[in-house]
C-alpha positions in Angstrom: 81.5 121.5 64.0 80.0 119.7 66.9 81.5 120.0 70.3 83.8 117.6 72.1 80.9 116.2 74.2 83.3 114.4 76.6 81.5 111.8 78.6 78.1 112.3 76.9 76.7 111.7 73.4 79.0 111.6 70.4 82.6 113.0 70.2 83.3 115.4 67.5 83.4 113.4 64.2 84.7 116.3 62.0 88.3 115.2 62.0 87.4 111.8 60.5 85.3 113.5 57.9 88.1 115.9 57.0 90.6 113.0 56.7 88.2 111.3 54.2 87.8 114.5 52.3 91.6 115.0 52.2 92.2 111.5 51.0 89.9 112.1 48.1 91.5 115.4 47.3 95.0 113.8 47.4 93.8 111.0 45.1 92.2 113.5 42.6 95.3 115.5 42.7 97.3 112.5 41.6 94.8 111.7 38.9 94.3 115.2 37.5 98.0 116.1 37.4 98.9 112.9 35.6 100.9 111.3 38.5 98.7 108.2 38.0 96.7 107.3 35.0 93.1 106.3 34.6 93.9 102.6 35.0 94.0 103.3 38.7 90.4 104.5 38.9 88.9 101.1 40.0 91.2 101.1 43.0 90.5 104.8 43.7 86.8 104.0 43.6 87.1 101.7 46.6 89.0 104.4 48.5 86.2 106.8 47.7 83.6 104.3 48.8 85.5 104.0 52.1 85.4 107.8 52.4 81.7 107.7 51.8 81.2 105.6 55.0 83.3 108.0 57.1 81.6 111.1 55.7 78.0 109.9 55.9 78.6 108.9 59.6 80.2 112.4 60.1 77.3 114.1 58.4 74.6 112.3 60.3 76.3 113.0 63.7 76.9 116.6 62.9 73.2 117.0 61.9 72.1 115.3 65.1 74.3 117.8 67.0 72.7 120.7 65.3 75.5 121.7 62.9 73.5 122.9 60.0 76.3 123.8 57.4 78.8 121.1 58.5 76.2 118.3 58.7 74.6 119.0 55.4 77.9 119.5 53.4 79.4 116.3 54.8 76.2 114.4 53.9 76.1 115.5 50.2 79.9 115.3 49.8 79.5 111.7 51.0 76.7 111.0 48.6 78.1 112.6 45.4 81.8 113.3 45.8 82.5 109.9 47.4 79.8 107.3 46.7 78.6 108.5 43.3 82.0 109.2 41.9 83.3 105.8 43.2 80.4 104.0 41.6 80.9 105.9 38.3 84.6 104.9 38.2 83.7 101.3 38.7 80.9 101.4 36.2 83.1 103.1 33.6 85.8 100.5 34.1 83.3 97.7 33.7 81.7 99.3 30.7 85.1 99.8 29.0 86.0 96.2 29.7 82.7 95.0 28.2 82.7 97.5 25.3 79.5 99.1 26.4 78.6 102.4 24.8 78.0 105.1 27.4 78.3 108.8 27.8 79.2 110.7 30.9 77.9 114.0 29.4 75.3 114.4 32.1 77.9 114.6 34.8 78.7 118.2 34.0 75.1 119.2 34.7 75.0 117.3 38.0 78.3 118.9 39.0 76.8 122.3 38.1 74.2 121.9 40.9 76.8 120.8 43.4 79.1 123.7 42.5 76.3 126.2 42.8 75.3 124.8 46.1 78.9 125.1 47.4 79.2 128.7 46.2 75.9 129.7 47.6 76.7 128.1 51.0 80.2 129.6 51.3 79.2 132.7 53.4 78.0 130.3 56.1 81.6 129.2 56.5 82.8 132.7 57.5 81.6 131.5 60.9 83.7 128.3 60.7 87.4 127.9 61.7 89.6 129.9 59.3 91.3 126.7 57.9 87.9 125.3 56.9 86.8 128.5 55.3 90.1 128.6 53.3 89.6 125.0 52.2 86.1 125.8 51.0 87.4 128.8 49.0 89.9 126.6 47.2 87.1 124.1 46.4 85.0 127.1 45.3 87.6 127.6 42.5 88.3 124.0 41.8 84.6 122.8 41.5 83.5 125.4 38.9 86.6 124.6 36.8 85.8 120.9 37.0 82.2 121.5 36.1 83.1 123.6 33.1 85.6 121.0 32.0 83.0 118.2 32.2 80.6 120.4 30.3 83.2 120.8 27.5 83.5 124.6 28.1 87.1 124.4 29.5 89.7 122.2 27.9 91.1 119.2 29.8 94.4 121.1 30.0 93.0 122.8 33.1 92.9 119.5 35.0 96.3 120.0 36.7 95.2 123.4 38.1 92.1 121.7 39.5 94.3 119.0 41.0 96.6 121.5 42.8 93.6 123.4 44.2 92.2 120.2 45.5 95.5 119.2 47.1 95.7 122.6 48.9 92.1 122.1 50.2 93.1 118.6 51.3 96.1 119.8 53.2 94.0 122.4 55.0 91.5 119.8 55.9 94.2 117.5 57.3 95.6 120.3 59.4 92.3 121.4 60.8 91.5 117.8 61.7 94.8 117.5 63.5 94.1 120.8 65.4 90.7 119.6 66.5 92.0 116.2 67.8 95.3 117.4 69.4 93.9 120.6 70.9 90.8 118.9 72.1 92.8 116.1 73.9 95.1 118.6 75.6 92.4 121.1 76.3 94.5 124.0 75.0 96.0 125.3 71.7 98.9 123.0 70.8 98.5 123.5 67.1 97.6 127.0 66.0 93.9 127.1 64.8 92.5 130.6 64.1 88.9 131.0 64.8 86.2 132.2 62.4 86.4 135.4 60.4 82.9 136.3 61.7 82.2 135.9 65.4 78.8 135.3 67.0 
């Protein structure tokens, strides 16, 4: 995460990016656990596109501030988890309305690349705040399951498990964002926020 940079340059954008991530995780939790049905995906798409704006701004600022893992992951989360998924939801809704024939089979292969990237990058987050590392670990379990489900290897019955994992990751992201904002404003630890597992 970038520093506070009070009075110069950009303030830390990570909390905004984490709120966007958490919003998406909460929405996917509702969808994957059956609390809402697929008729809600067009509305969800616009929320994801809003999240894309927040996350791409976060990613660019983090990259500019020299945060290699944070800046890169926010950037590709913005592109694929937010923007692409939002566009796919809208396109699928339109296609269904117009009786277009289409297949989303390729999505599993695209998700495989994203999942492998997340898994391969995970050790870098041992030097991130503990809550962020924990959120990444929950996503490390959810994303492979989602990928295997999209590839047809796992049955759709695993969807609620994926949803719960994403909800936990979202809650961790919300808490970390609150810690960064509140503790940063007060200049001391108001909310408990353990540091990284691996120190410099």
